[in-house]
mmCIF file as gemmi writes it, N, C-alpha and C atoms, coordinates in Angstrom:
data_model
loop_
_atom_site.group_PDB
_atom_site.id
_atom_site.type_symbol
_atom_site.label_atom_id
_atom_site.label_alt_id
_atom_site.label_comp_id
_atom_site.label_asym_id
_atom_site.label_entity_id
_atom_site.label_seq_id
_atom_site.pdbx_PDB_ins_code
_atom_site.Cartn_x
_atom_site.Cartn_y
_atom_site.Cartn_z
_atom_site.occupancy
_atom_site.B_iso_or_equiv
_atom_site.pdbx_formal_charge
_atom_site.auth_seq_id
_atom_site.auth_asym_id
_atom_site.pdbx_PDB_model_num
ATOM 1 N N . MET Axp A 1 ? -10.094 21.833 -21.336 1 0 ? 1 A 1
ATOM 2 C CA . MET Axp A 1 ? -8.764 21.252 -21.393 1 0 ? 1 A 1
ATOM 3 C C . MET Axp A 1 ? -8.849 19.731 -21.331 1 0 ? 1 A 1
ATOM 4 N N . SER Axp A 2 ? -7.949 19.097 -22.024 1 0 ? 2 A 1
ATOM 5 C CA . SER Axp A 2 ? -7.908 17.634 -21.988 1 0 ? 2 A 1
ATOM 6 C C . SER Axp A 2 ? -7.168 17.171 -20.732 1 0 ? 2 A 1
ATOM 7 N N . LEU Axp A 3 ? -7.272 15.9 -20.442 1 0 ? 3 A 1
ATOM 8 C CA . LEU Axp A 3 ? -6.597 15.327 -19.279 1 0 ? 3 A 1
ATOM 9 C C . LEU Axp A 3 ? -5.085 15.507 -19.399 1 0 ? 3 A 1
ATOM 10 N N . LYS Axp A 4 ? -4.56 15.325 -20.598 1 0 ? 4 A 1
ATOM 11 C CA . LYS Axp A 4 ? -3.118 15.477 -20.805 1 0 ? 4 A 1
ATOM 12 C C . LYS Axp A 4 ? -2.68 16.909 -20.493 1 0 ? 4 A 1
ATOM 13 N N . ASP Axp A 5 ? -3.47 17.889 -20.918 1 0 ? 5 A 1
ATOM 14 C CA . ASP Axp A 5 ? -3.161 19.292 -20.632 1 0 ? 5 A 1
ATOM 15 C C . ASP Axp A 5 ? -3.214 19.569 -19.132 1 0 ? 5 A 1
ATOM 16 N N . GLU Axp A 6 ? -4.214 19.003 -18.478 1 0 ? 6 A 1
ATOM 17 C CA . GLU Axp A 6 ? -4.354 19.197 -17.03 1 0 ? 6 A 1
ATOM 18 C C . GLU Axp A 6 ? -3.168 18.588 -16.286 1 0 ? 6 A 1
ATOM 19 N N . LEU Axp A 7 ? -2.746 17.399 -16.702 1 0 ? 7 A 1
ATOM 20 C CA . LEU Axp A 7 ? -1.611 16.746 -16.049 1 0 ? 7 A 1
ATOM 21 C C . LEU Axp A 7 ? -0.317 17.514 -16.3 1 0 ? 7 A 1
ATOM 22 N N . THR Axp A 8 ? -0.172 18.073 -17.494 1 0 ? 8 A 1
ATOM 23 C CA . THR Axp A 8 ? 1.002 18.903 -17.792 1 0 ? 8 A 1
ATOM 24 C C . THR Axp A 8 ? 1.008 20.136 -16.909 1 0 ? 8 A 1
ATOM 25 N N . ASP Axp A 9 ? -0.145 20.751 -16.749 1 0 ? 9 A 1
ATOM 26 C CA . ASP Axp A 9 ? -0.266 21.919 -15.872 1 0 ? 9 A 1
ATOM 27 C C . ASP Axp A 9 ? 0.077 21.542 -14.431 1 0 ? 9 A 1
ATOM 28 N N . LEU Axp A 10 ? -0.371 20.383 -14.009 1 0 ? 10 A 1
ATOM 29 C CA . LEU Axp A 10 ? -0.074 19.904 -12.661 1 0 ? 10 A 1
ATOM 30 C C . LEU Axp A 10 ? 1.416 19.658 -12.481 1 0 ? 10 A 1
ATOM 31 N N . GLN Axp A 11 ? 2.064 19.096 -13.493 1 0 ? 11 A 1
ATOM 32 C CA . GLN Axp A 11 ? 3.524 18.887 -13.449 1 0 ? 11 A 1
ATOM 33 C C . GLN Axp A 11 ? 4.246 20.222 -13.298 1 0 ? 11 A 1
ATOM 34 N N . GLN Axp A 12 ? 3.797 21.234 -14.014 1 0 ? 12 A 1
ATOM 35 C CA . GLN Axp A 12 ? 4.425 22.552 -13.925 1 0 ? 12 A 1
ATOM 36 C C . GLN Axp A 12 ? 4.236 23.145 -12.532 1 0 ? 12 A 1
ATOM 37 N N . CYS Axp A 13 ? 3.085 22.937 -11.936 1 0 ? 13 A 1
ATOM 38 C CA . CYS Axp A 13 ? 2.852 23.401 -10.564 1 0 ? 13 A 1
ATOM 39 C C . CYS Axp A 13 ? 3.79 22.694 -9.587 1 0 ? 13 A 1
ATOM 40 N N . LEU Axp A 14 ? 3.988 21.407 -9.789 1 0 ? 14 A 1
ATOM 41 C CA . LEU Axp A 14 ? 4.901 20.66 -8.925 1 0 ? 14 A 1
ATOM 42 C C . LEU Axp A 14 ? 6.344 21.124 -9.12 1 0 ? 14 A 1
ATOM 43 N N . ASP Axp A 15 ? 6.717 21.459 -10.346 1 0 ? 15 A 1
ATOM 44 C CA . ASP Axp A 15 ? 8.052 22.008 -10.595 1 0 ? 15 A 1
ATOM 45 C C . ASP Axp A 15 ? 8.228 23.322 -9.84 1 0 ? 15 A 1
ATOM 46 N N . ARG Axp A 16 ? 7.189 24.183 -9.882 1 0 ? 16 A 1
ATOM 47 C CA . ARG Axp A 16 ? 7.234 25.447 -9.155 1 0 ? 16 A 1
ATOM 48 C C . ARG Axp A 16 ? 7.316 25.212 -7.652 1 0 ? 16 A 1
ATOM 49 N N . LEU Axp A 17 ? 6.598 24.211 -7.169 1 0 ? 17 A 1
ATOM 50 C CA . LEU Axp A 17 ? 6.647 23.861 -5.749 1 0 ? 17 A 1
ATOM 51 C C . LEU Axp A 17 ? 8.057 23.434 -5.358 1 0 ? 17 A 1
ATOM 52 N N . ASP Axp A 18 ? 8.701 22.596 -6.181 1 0 ? 18 A 1
ATOM 53 C CA . ASP Axp A 18 ? 10.063 22.151 -5.891 1 0 ? 18 A 1
ATOM 54 C C . ASP Axp A 18 ? 11.022 23.337 -5.804 1 0 ? 18 A 1
ATOM 55 N N . ARG Axp A 19 ? 10.904 24.261 -6.75 1 0 ? 19 A 1
ATOM 56 C CA . ARG Axp A 19 ? 11.787 25.432 -6.73 1 0 ? 19 A 1
ATOM 57 C C . ARG Axp A 19 ? 11.555 26.28 -5.48 1 0 ? 19 A 1
ATOM 58 N N . THR Axp A 20 ? 10.296 26.439 -5.098 1 0 ? 20 A 1
ATOM 59 C CA . THR Axp A 20 ? 9.968 27.234 -3.916 1 0 ? 20 A 1
ATOM 60 C C . THR Axp A 20 ? 10.471 26.562 -2.649 1 0 ? 20 A 1
ATOM 61 N N . VAL Axp A 21 ? 10.321 25.257 -2.565 1 0 ? 21 A 1
ATOM 62 C CA . VAL Axp A 21 ? 10.806 24.522 -1.392 1 0 ? 21 A 1
ATOM 63 C C . VAL Axp A 21 ? 12.322 24.656 -1.285 1 0 ? 21 A 1
ATOM 64 N N . LEU Axp A 22 ? 13.032 24.609 -2.402 1 0 ? 22 A 1
ATOM 65 C CA . LEU Axp A 22 ? 14.479 24.799 -2.376 1 0 ? 22 A 1
ATOM 66 C C . LEU Axp A 22 ? 14.849 26.178 -1.842 1 0 ? 22 A 1
ATOM 67 N N . ARG Axp A 23 ? 14.123 27.204 -2.254 1 0 ? 23 A 1
ATOM 68 C CA . ARG Axp A 23 ? 14.404 28.569 -1.777 1 0 ? 23 A 1
ATOM 69 C C . ARG Axp A 23 ? 14.118 28.689 -0.277 1 0 ? 23 A 1
ATOM 70 N N . VAL Axp A 24 ? 13.01 28.107 0.159 1 0 ? 24 A 1
ATOM 71 C CA . VAL Axp A 24 ? 12.675 28.159 1.582 1 0 ? 24 A 1
ATOM 72 C C . VAL Axp A 24 ? 13.702 27.364 2.39 1 0 ? 24 A 1
ATOM 73 N N . ALA Axp A 25 ? 14.118 26.212 1.885 1 0 ? 25 A 1
ATOM 74 C CA . ALA Axp A 25 ? 15.108 25.4 2.582 1 0 ? 25 A 1
ATOM 75 C C . ALA Axp A 25 ? 16.431 26.144 2.711 1 0 ? 25 A 1
ATOM 76 N N . ALA Axp A 26 ? 16.781 26.943 1.718 1 0 ? 26 A 1
ATOM 77 C CA . ALA Axp A 26 ? 18.011 27.726 1.787 1 0 ? 26 A 1
ATOM 78 C C . ALA Axp A 26 ? 17.925 28.77 2.905 1 0 ? 26 A 1
ATOM 79 N N . GLU Axp A 27 ? 16.724 29.257 3.194 1 0 ? 27 A 1
ATOM 80 C CA . GLU Axp A 27 ? 16.556 30.276 4.24 1 0 ? 27 A 1
ATOM 81 C C . GLU Axp A 27 ? 16.441 29.677 5.63 1 0 ? 27 A 1
ATOM 82 N N . VAL Axp A 28 ? 15.671 28.595 5.763 1 0 ? 28 A 1
ATOM 83 C CA . VAL Axp A 28 ? 15.421 28.048 7.105 1 0 ? 28 A 1
ATOM 84 C C . VAL Axp A 28 ? 16.294 26.847 7.433 1 0 ? 28 A 1
ATOM 85 N N . GLY Axp A 29 ? 16.986 26.315 6.466 1 0 ? 29 A 1
ATOM 86 C CA . GLY Axp A 29 ? 17.827 25.142 6.703 1 0 ? 29 A 1
ATOM 87 C C . GLY Axp A 29 ? 17.074 23.85 6.433 1 0 ? 29 A 1
ATOM 88 N N . ASP Axp A 30 ? 17.809 22.762 6.511 1 0 ? 30 A 1
ATOM 89 C CA . ASP Axp A 30 ? 17.234 21.447 6.22 1 0 ? 30 A 1
ATOM 90 C C . ASP Axp A 30 ? 16.622 20.887 7.496 1 0 ? 30 A 1
ATOM 91 N N . SER Axp A 31 ? 15.384 21.237 7.758 1 0 ? 31 A 1
ATOM 92 C CA . SER Axp A 31 ? 14.698 20.79 8.969 1 0 ? 31 A 1
ATOM 93 C C . SER Axp A 31 ? 13.801 19.595 8.654 1 0 ? 31 A 1
ATOM 94 N N . LEU Axp A 32 ? 13.236 19.064 9.707 1 0 ? 32 A 1
ATOM 95 C CA . LEU Axp A 32 ? 12.304 17.942 9.544 1 0 ? 32 A 1
ATOM 96 C C . LEU Axp A 32 ? 11.126 18.341 8.664 1 0 ? 32 A 1
ATOM 97 N N . GLU Axp A 33 ? 10.627 19.545 8.86 1 0 ? 33 A 1
ATOM 98 C CA . GLU Axp A 33 ? 9.472 20.004 8.089 1 0 ? 33 A 1
ATOM 99 C C . GLU Axp A 33 ? 9.8 20.107 6.603 1 0 ? 33 A 1
ATOM 100 N N . ILE Axp A 34 ? 10.983 20.597 6.283 1 0 ? 34 A 1
ATOM 101 C CA . ILE Axp A 34 ? 11.386 20.695 4.875 1 0 ? 34 A 1
ATOM 102 C C . ILE Axp A 34 ? 11.514 19.306 4.263 1 0 ? 34 A 1
ATOM 103 N N . ARG Axp A 35 ? 12.084 18.378 5.003 1 0 ? 35 A 1
ATOM 104 C CA . ARG Axp A 35 ? 12.208 17 4.482 1 0 ? 35 A 1
ATOM 105 C C . ARG Axp A 35 ? 10.834 16.388 4.26 1 0 ? 35 A 1
ATOM 106 N N . ARG Axp A 36 ? 9.885 16.672 5.15 1 0 ? 36 A 1
ATOM 107 C CA . ARG Axp A 36 ? 8.526 16.153 4.977 1 0 ? 36 A 1
ATOM 108 C C . ARG Axp A 36 ? 7.869 16.751 3.749 1 0 ? 36 A 1
ATOM 109 N N . ILE Axp A 37 ? 8.07 18.05 3.534 1 0 ? 37 A 1
ATOM 110 C CA . ILE Axp A 37 ? 7.496 18.696 2.35 1 0 ? 37 A 1
ATOM 111 C C . ILE Axp A 37 ? 8.093 18.1 1.081 1 0 ? 37 A 1
ATOM 112 N N . ARG Axp A 38 ? 9.406 17.861 1.083 1 0 ? 38 A 1
ATOM 113 C CA . ARG Axp A 38 ? 10.041 17.241 -0.091 1 0 ? 38 A 1
ATOM 114 C C . ARG Axp A 38 ? 9.484 15.847 -0.345 1 0 ? 38 A 1
ATOM 115 N N . THR Axp A 39 ? 9.296 15.079 0.739 1 0 ? 39 A 1
ATOM 116 C CA . THR Axp A 39 ? 8.737 13.731 0.595 1 0 ? 39 A 1
ATOM 117 C C . THR Axp A 39 ? 7.312 13.789 0.066 1 0 ? 39 A 1
ATOM 118 N N . ASP Axp A 40 ? 6.518 14.699 0.605 1 0 ? 40 A 1
ATOM 119 C CA . ASP Axp A 40 ? 5.132 14.841 0.145 1 0 ? 40 A 1
ATOM 120 C C . ASP Axp A 40 ? 5.084 15.26 -1.327 1 0 ? 40 A 1
ATOM 121 N N . ALA Axp A 41 ? 5.972 16.173 -1.711 1 0 ? 41 A 1
ATOM 122 C CA . ALA Axp A 41 ? 6.015 16.611 -3.11 1 0 ? 41 A 1
ATOM 123 C C . ALA Axp A 41 ? 6.416 15.452 -4.021 1 0 ? 41 A 1
ATOM 124 N N . ALA Axp A 42 ? 7.348 14.612 -3.555 1 0 ? 42 A 1
ATOM 125 C CA . ALA Axp A 42 ? 7.745 13.446 -4.351 1 0 ? 42 A 1
ATOM 126 C C . ALA Axp A 42 ? 6.575 12.475 -4.508 1 0 ? 42 A 1
ATOM 127 N N . HIS Axp A 43 ? 5.798 12.302 -3.441 1 0 ? 43 A 1
ATOM 128 C CA . HIS Axp A 43 ? 4.623 11.426 -3.525 1 0 ? 43 A 1
ATOM 129 C C . HIS Axp A 43 ? 3.592 11.984 -4.502 1 0 ? 43 A 1
ATOM 130 N N . LEU Axp A 44 ? 3.403 13.299 -4.459 1 0 ? 44 A 1
ATOM 131 C CA . LEU Axp A 44 ? 2.483 13.927 -5.41 1 0 ? 44 A 1
ATOM 132 C C . LEU Axp A 44 ? 2.952 13.705 -6.845 1 0 ? 44 A 1
ATOM 133 N N . ARG Axp A 45 ? 4.25 13.859 -7.072 1 0 ? 45 A 1
ATOM 134 C CA . ARG Axp A 45 ? 4.808 13.674 -8.412 1 0 ? 45 A 1
ATOM 135 C C . ARG Axp A 45 ? 4.58 12.23 -8.9 1 0 ? 45 A 1
ATOM 136 N N . GLU Axp A 46 ? 4.768 11.262 -7.983 1 0 ? 46 A 1
ATOM 137 C CA . GLU Axp A 46 ? 4.53 9.855 -8.344 1 0 ? 46 A 1
ATOM 138 C C . GLU Axp A 46 ? 3.059 9.618 -8.676 1 0 ? 46 A 1
ATOM 139 N N . SER Axp A 47 ? 2.17 10.219 -7.9 1 0 ? 47 A 1
ATOM 140 C CA . SER Axp A 47 ? 0.738 10.042 -8.143 1 0 ? 47 A 1
ATOM 141 C C . SER Axp A 47 ? 0.326 10.64 -9.48 1 0 ? 47 A 1
ATOM 142 N N . VAL Axp A 48 ? 0.874 11.806 -9.801 1 0 ? 48 A 1
ATOM 143 C CA . VAL Axp A 48 ? 0.559 12.426 -11.093 1 0 ? 48 A 1
ATOM 144 C C . VAL Axp A 48 ? 1.089 11.561 -12.228 1 0 ? 48 A 1
ATOM 145 N N . ALA Axp A 49 ? 2.275 10.984 -12.045 1 0 ? 49 A 1
ATOM 146 C CA . ALA Axp A 49 ? 2.829 10.096 -13.08 1 0 ? 49 A 1
ATOM 147 C C . ALA Axp A 49 ? 1.94 8.873 -13.273 1 0 ? 49 A 1
ATOM 148 N N . LEU Axp A 50 ? 1.392 8.34 -12.178 1 0 ? 50 A 1
ATOM 149 C CA . LEU Axp A 50 ? 0.489 7.194 -12.294 1 0 ? 50 A 1
ATOM 150 C C . LEU Axp A 50 ? -0.808 7.57 -13.005 1 0 ? 50 A 1
ATOM 151 N N . LEU Axp A 51 ? -1.283 8.786 -12.759 1 0 ? 51 A 1
ATOM 152 C CA . LEU Axp A 51 ? -2.49 9.243 -13.453 1 0 ? 51 A 1
ATOM 153 C C . LEU Axp A 51 ? -2.25 9.35 -14.956 1 0 ? 51 A 1
ATOM 154 N N . GLY Axp A 52 ? -1.043 9.732 -15.331 1 0 ? 52 A 1
ATOM 155 C CA . GLY Axp A 52 ? -0.737 9.901 -16.749 1 0 ? 52 A 1
ATOM 156 C C . GLY Axp A 52 ? -0.353 8.62 -17.449 1 0 ? 52 A 1
ATOM 157 N N . ALA Axp A 53 ? -0.115 7.554 -16.677 1 0 ? 53 A 1
ATOM 158 C CA . ALA Axp A 53 ? 0.283 6.283 -17.282 1 0 ? 53 A 1
ATOM 159 C C . ALA Axp A 53 ? -0.904 5.67 -18.013 1 0 ? 53 A 1
ATOM 160 N N . PRO Axp A 54 ? -0.647 5.032 -19.15 1 0 ? 54 A 1
ATOM 161 C CA . PRO Axp A 54 ? -1.754 4.392 -19.868 1 0 ? 54 A 1
ATOM 162 C C . PRO Axp A 54 ? -2.337 3.252 -19.043 1 0 ? 54 A 1
ATOM 163 N N . THR Axp A 55 ? -3.65 3.147 -19.065 1 0 ? 55 A 1
ATOM 164 C CA . THR Axp A 55 ? -4.303 2.079 -18.316 1 0 ? 55 A 1
ATOM 165 C C . THR Axp A 55 ? -4.331 0.814 -19.15 1 0 ? 55 A 1
ATOM 166 N N . PRO Axp A 56 ? -4.112 -0.348 -18.533 1 0 ? 56 A 1
ATOM 167 C CA . PRO Axp A 56 ? -4.147 -1.598 -19.29 1 0 ? 56 A 1
ATOM 168 C C . PRO Axp A 56 ? -5.566 -1.916 -19.75 1 0 ? 56 A 1
ATOM 169 N N . ALA Axp A 57 ? -5.654 -2.673 -20.807 1 0 ? 57 A 1
ATOM 170 C CA . ALA Axp A 57 ? -6.967 -3.075 -21.329 1 0 ? 57 A 1
ATOM 171 C C . ALA Axp A 57 ? -7.683 -3.924 -20.295 1 0 ? 57 A 1
ATOM 172 N N . ALA Axp A 58 ? -8.989 -3.892 -20.333 1 0 ? 58 A 1
ATOM 173 C CA . ALA Axp A 58 ? -9.781 -4.636 -19.363 1 0 ? 58 A 1
ATOM 174 C C . ALA Axp A 58 ? -9.456 -6.114 -19.445 1 0 ? 58 A 1
ATOM 175 N N . GLY Axp A 59 ? -9.172 -6.706 -18.293 1 0 ? 59 A 1
ATOM 176 C CA . GLY Axp A 59 ? -8.872 -8.127 -18.23 1 0 ? 59 A 1
ATOM 177 C C . GLY Axp A 59 ? -7.408 -8.431 -18.466 1 0 ? 59 A 1
ATOM 178 N N . ALA Axp A 60 ? -6.68 -7.579 -19.13 1 0 ? 60 A 1
ATOM 179 C CA . ALA Axp A 60 ? -5.265 -7.848 -19.381 1 0 ? 60 A 1
ATOM 180 C C . ALA Axp A 60 ? -4.43 -7.215 -18.288 1 0 ? 60 A 1
ATOM 181 N N . GLY Axp A 61 ? -3.599 -7.994 -17.666 1 0 ? 61 A 1
ATOM 182 C CA . GLY Axp A 61 ? -2.716 -7.47 -16.655 1 0 ? 61 A 1
ATOM 183 C C . GLY Axp A 61 ? -3.408 -7.133 -15.35 1 0 ? 61 A 1
ATOM 184 N N . GLY Axp A 62 ? -4.641 -7.523 -15.196 1 0 ? 62 A 1
ATOM 185 C CA . GLY Axp A 62 ? -5.366 -7.259 -13.962 1 0 ? 62 A 1
ATOM 186 C C . GLY Axp A 62 ? -4.91 -8.209 -12.874 1 0 ? 62 A 1
ATOM 187 N N . PRO Axp A 63 ? -5.565 -8.146 -11.745 1 0 ? 63 A 1
ATOM 188 C CA . PRO Axp A 63 ? -5.18 -9.041 -10.662 1 0 ? 63 A 1
ATOM 189 C C . PRO Axp A 63 ? -5.432 -10.497 -11.053 1 0 ? 63 A 1
ATOM 190 N N . PRO Axp A 64 ? -4.559 -11.387 -10.619 1 0 ? 64 A 1
ATOM 191 C CA . PRO Axp A 64 ? -4.735 -12.795 -10.992 1 0 ? 64 A 1
ATOM 192 C C . PRO Axp A 64 ? -6.002 -13.361 -10.365 1 0 ? 64 A 1
ATOM 193 N N . ARG Axp A 65 ? -6.604 -14.295 -11.073 1 0 ? 65 A 1
ATOM 194 C CA . ARG Axp A 65 ? -7.797 -14.951 -10.542 1 0 ? 65 A 1
ATOM 195 C C . ARG Axp A 65 ? -7.415 -15.856 -9.399 1 0 ? 65 A 1
ATOM 196 N N . VAL Axp A 66 ? -8.197 -15.8 -8.352 1 0 ? 66 A 1
ATOM 197 C CA . VAL Axp A 66 ? -7.947 -16.633 -7.187 1 0 ? 66 A 1
ATOM 198 C C . VAL Axp A 66 ? -8.894 -17.82 -7.254 1 0 ? 66 A 1
ATOM 199 N N . GLU Axp A 67 ? -8.317 -19.009 -7.138 1 0 ? 67 A 1
ATOM 200 C CA . GLU Axp A 67 ? -9.146 -20.211 -7.165 1 0 ? 67 A 1
ATOM 201 C C . GLU Axp A 67 ? -9.781 -20.396 -5.797 1 0 ? 67 A 1
ATOM 202 N N . LEU Axp A 68 ? -11.101 -20.459 -5.766 1 0 ? 68 A 1
ATOM 203 C CA . LEU Axp A 68 ? -11.814 -20.644 -4.509 1 0 ? 68 A 1
ATOM 204 C C . LEU Axp A 68 ? -11.851 -22.123 -4.149 1 0 ? 68 A 1
ATOM 205 N N . ILE Axp A 69 ? -11.648 -22.398 -2.881 1 0 ? 69 A 1
ATOM 206 C CA . ILE Axp A 69 ? -11.678 -23.772 -2.391 1 0 ? 69 A 1
ATOM 207 C C . ILE Axp A 69 ? -12.9 -23.914 -1.5 1 0 ? 69 A 1
ATOM 208 N N . THR Axp A 70 ? -13.742 -24.868 -1.802 1 0 ? 70 A 1
ATOM 209 C CA . THR Axp A 70 ? -14.943 -25.098 -1.011 1 0 ? 70 A 1
ATOM 210 C C . THR Axp A 70 ? -14.596 -25.988 0.171 1 0 ? 70 A 1
ATOM 211 N N . ILE Axp A 71 ? -14.962 -25.536 1.361 1 0 ? 71 A 1
ATOM 212 C CA . ILE Axp A 71 ? -14.719 -26.327 2.571 1 0 ? 71 A 1
ATOM 213 C C . ILE Axp A 71 ? -16.046 -26.952 2.976 1 0 ? 71 A 1
ATOM 214 N N . PRO Axp A 72 ? -16.081 -28.279 3.067 1 0 ? 72 A 1
ATOM 215 C CA . PRO Axp A 72 ? -17.344 -28.949 3.38 1 0 ? 72 A 1
ATOM 216 C C . PRO Axp A 72 ? -17.78 -28.666 4.822 1 0 ? 72 A 1
ATOM 217 N N . ASP Axp A 73 ? -19.091 -28.769 5.047 1 0 ? 73 A 1
ATOM 218 C CA . ASP Axp A 73 ? -19.641 -28.551 6.386 1 0 ? 73 A 1
ATOM 219 C C . ASP Axp A 73 ? -19.568 -29.803 7.253 1 0 ? 73 A 1
ATOM 220 N N . ALA Axp A 74 ? -19.172 -30.916 6.686 1 0 ? 74 A 1
ATOM 221 C CA . ALA Axp A 74 ? -19.086 -32.168 7.436 1 0 ? 74 A 1
ATOM 222 C C . ALA Axp A 74 ? -18.022 -32.027 8.525 1 0 ? 74 A 1
ATOM 223 N N . PRO Axp A 75 ? -18.211 -32.674 9.689 1 0 ? 75 A 1
ATOM 224 C CA . PRO Axp A 75 ? -17.229 -32.577 10.769 1 0 ? 75 A 1
ATOM 225 C C . PRO Axp A 75 ? -15.895 -33.216 10.36 1 0 ? 75 A 1
ATOM 226 N N . TYR Axp A 76 ? -14.826 -32.676 10.92 1 0 ? 76 A 1
ATOM 227 C CA . TYR Axp A 76 ? -13.502 -33.22 10.646 1 0 ? 76 A 1
ATOM 228 C C . TYR Axp A 76 ? -13.311 -34.549 11.365 1 0 ? 76 A 1
ATOM 229 N N . ASP Axp A 77 ? -12.391 -35.336 10.872 1 0 ? 77 A 1
ATOM 230 C CA . ASP Axp A 77 ? -12.025 -36.605 11.508 1 0 ? 77 A 1
ATOM 231 C C . ASP Axp A 77 ? -11.372 -36.279 12.851 1 0 ? 77 A 1
ATOM 232 N N . SER Axp A 78 ? -11.869 -36.84 13.945 1 0 ? 78 A 1
ATOM 233 C CA . SER Axp A 78 ? -11.342 -36.527 15.279 1 0 ? 78 A 1
ATOM 234 C C . SER Axp A 78 ? -9.904 -37.006 15.451 1 0 ? 78 A 1
ATOM 235 N N . ALA Axp A 79 ? -9.427 -37.911 14.609 1 0 ? 79 A 1
ATOM 236 C CA . ALA Axp A 79 ? -8.041 -38.373 14.692 1 0 ? 79 A 1
ATOM 237 C C . ALA Axp A 79 ? -7.059 -37.238 14.372 1 0 ? 79 A 1
ATOM 238 N N . LEU Axp A 80 ? -7.534 -36.202 13.695 1 0 ? 80 A 1
ATOM 239 C CA . LEU Axp A 80 ? -6.661 -35.062 13.396 1 0 ? 80 A 1
ATOM 240 C C . LEU Axp A 80 ? -6.242 -34.326 14.664 1 0 ? 80 A 1
ATOM 241 N N . TRP Axp A 81 ? -7.033 -34.442 15.737 1 0 ? 81 A 1
ATOM 242 C CA . TRP Axp A 81 ? -6.8 -33.626 16.928 1 0 ? 81 A 1
ATOM 243 C C . TRP Axp A 81 ? -6.271 -34.432 18.109 1 0 ? 81 A 1
ATOM 244 N N . THR Axp A 82 ? -5.865 -35.677 17.923 1 0 ? 82 A 1
ATOM 245 C CA . THR Axp A 82 ? -5.477 -36.517 19.058 1 0 ? 82 A 1
ATOM 246 C C . THR Axp A 82 ? -4.251 -35.997 19.799 1 0 ? 82 A 1
ATOM 247 N N . ASP Axp A 83 ? -3.283 -35.442 19.139 1 0 ? 83 A 1
ATOM 248 C CA . ASP Axp A 83 ? -2.072 -34.989 19.823 1 0 ? 83 A 1
ATOM 249 C C . ASP Axp A 83 ? -1.979 -33.462 19.921 1 0 ? 83 A 1
ATOM 250 N N . SER Axp A 84 ? -3.103 -32.785 19.787 1 0 ? 84 A 1
ATOM 251 C CA . SER Axp A 84 ? -3.088 -31.323 19.828 1 0 ? 84 A 1
ATOM 252 C C . SER Axp A 84 ? -3.447 -30.817 21.215 1 0 ? 84 A 1
ATOM 253 N N . ASP Axp A 85 ? -3.038 -29.574 21.488 1 0 ? 85 A 1
ATOM 254 C CA . ASP Axp A 85 ? -3.368 -28.929 22.754 1 0 ? 85 A 1
ATOM 255 C C . ASP Axp A 85 ? -4.553 -27.999 22.526 1 0 ? 85 A 1
ATOM 256 N N . ASP Axp A 86 ? -5.381 -27.854 23.554 1 0 ? 86 A 1
ATOM 257 C CA . ASP Axp A 86 ? -6.47 -26.897 23.485 1 0 ? 86 A 1
ATOM 258 C C . ASP Axp A 86 ? -5.899 -25.512 23.768 1 0 ? 86 A 1
ATOM 259 N N . GLU Axp A 87 ? -6.185 -24.588 22.888 1 0 ? 87 A 1
ATOM 260 C CA . GLU Axp A 87 ? -5.649 -23.243 23.046 1 0 ? 87 A 1
ATOM 261 C C . GLU Axp A 87 ? -6.115 -22.642 24.366 1 0 ? 87 A 1
ATOM 262 N N . GLY Axp A 88 ? -5.175 -22.181 25.138 1 0 ? 88 A 1
ATOM 263 C CA . GLY Axp A 88 ? -5.494 -21.559 26.415 1 0 ? 88 A 1
ATOM 264 C C . GLY Axp A 88 ? -5.607 -22.542 27.562 1 0 ? 88 A 1
ATOM 265 N N . LEU Axp A 89 ? -5.71 -23.83 27.274 1 0 ? 89 A 1
ATOM 266 C CA . LEU Axp A 89 ? -5.848 -24.825 28.336 1 0 ? 89 A 1
ATOM 267 C C . LEU Axp A 89 ? -4.578 -25.634 28.54 1 0 ? 89 A 1
ATOM 268 N N . GLY Axp A 90 ? -3.714 -25.658 27.57 1 0 ? 90 A 1
ATOM 269 C CA . GLY Axp A 90 ? -2.471 -26.401 27.697 1 0 ? 90 A 1
ATOM 270 C C . GLY Axp A 90 ? -2.638 -27.851 27.282 1 0 ? 90 A 1
ATOM 271 N N . ALA Axp A 91 ? -1.629 -28.626 27.572 1 0 ? 91 A 1
ATOM 272 C CA . ALA Axp A 91 ? -1.624 -30.052 27.202 1 0 ? 91 A 1
ATOM 273 C C . ALA Axp A 91 ? -2.604 -30.814 28.068 1 0 ? 91 A 1
ATOM 274 N N . ARG Axp A 92 ? -3.143 -31.884 27.523 1 0 ? 92 A 1
ATOM 275 C CA . ARG Axp A 92 ? -4.162 -32.655 28.23 1 0 ? 92 A 1
ATOM 276 C C . ARG Axp A 92 ? -3.591 -33.475 29.393 1 0 ? 92 A 1
ATOM 277 N N . ASP Axp A 93 ? -2.315 -33.852 29.301 1 0 ? 93 A 1
ATOM 278 C CA . ASP Axp A 93 ? -1.742 -34.708 30.335 1 0 ? 93 A 1
ATOM 279 C C . ASP Axp A 93 ? -1.013 -33.928 31.422 1 0 ? 93 A 1
ATOM 280 N N . ARG Axp A 94 ? -1.082 -32.602 31.404 1 0 ? 94 A 1
ATOM 281 C CA . ARG Axp A 94 ? -0.409 -31.785 32.425 1 0 ? 94 A 1
ATOM 282 C C . ARG Axp A 94 ? -1.424 -30.874 33.067 1 0 ? 94 A 1
ATOM 283 N N . HIS Axp A 95 ? -1.076 -30.418 34.273 1 0 ? 95 A 1
ATOM 284 C CA . HIS Axp A 95 ? -1.947 -29.508 35 1 0 ? 95 A 1
ATOM 285 C C . HIS Axp A 95 ? -1.298 -28.145 35.072 1 0 ? 95 A 1
ATOM 286 N N . ALA Axp A 96 ? -2.094 -27.136 35.284 1 0 ? 96 A 1
ATOM 287 C CA . ALA Axp A 96 ? -1.568 -25.781 35.411 1 0 ? 96 A 1
ATOM 288 C C . ALA Axp A 96 ? -0.713 -25.68 36.66 1 0 ? 96 A 1
ATOM 289 N N . PRO Axp A 97 ? 0.317 -24.861 36.668 1 0 ? 97 A 1
ATOM 290 C CA . PRO Axp A 97 ? 1.189 -24.746 37.853 1 0 ? 97 A 1
ATOM 291 C C . PRO Axp A 97 ? 0.463 -24.154 39.041 1 0 ? 97 A 1
């Protein structure tokens, strides 16, 4: 069988599952478990639809390229930290209570 045939068969199984869940829900009522089964079945249906969707060509529509920024190993200018607090120690001009 081809992939398309397999996905069609899977769709039919999901249709049968939906009908069965409706019949069971009519007997036991709309409980938390039935709602979870419906949600899970909907997720399965979405996943099957994604499997059947055409895949984009390589490089087209893929994730955007991220520009890498090189950070030098040279020490930072100490003037950047003159008015900063040391994490966990508090301000330099105050004492702990």
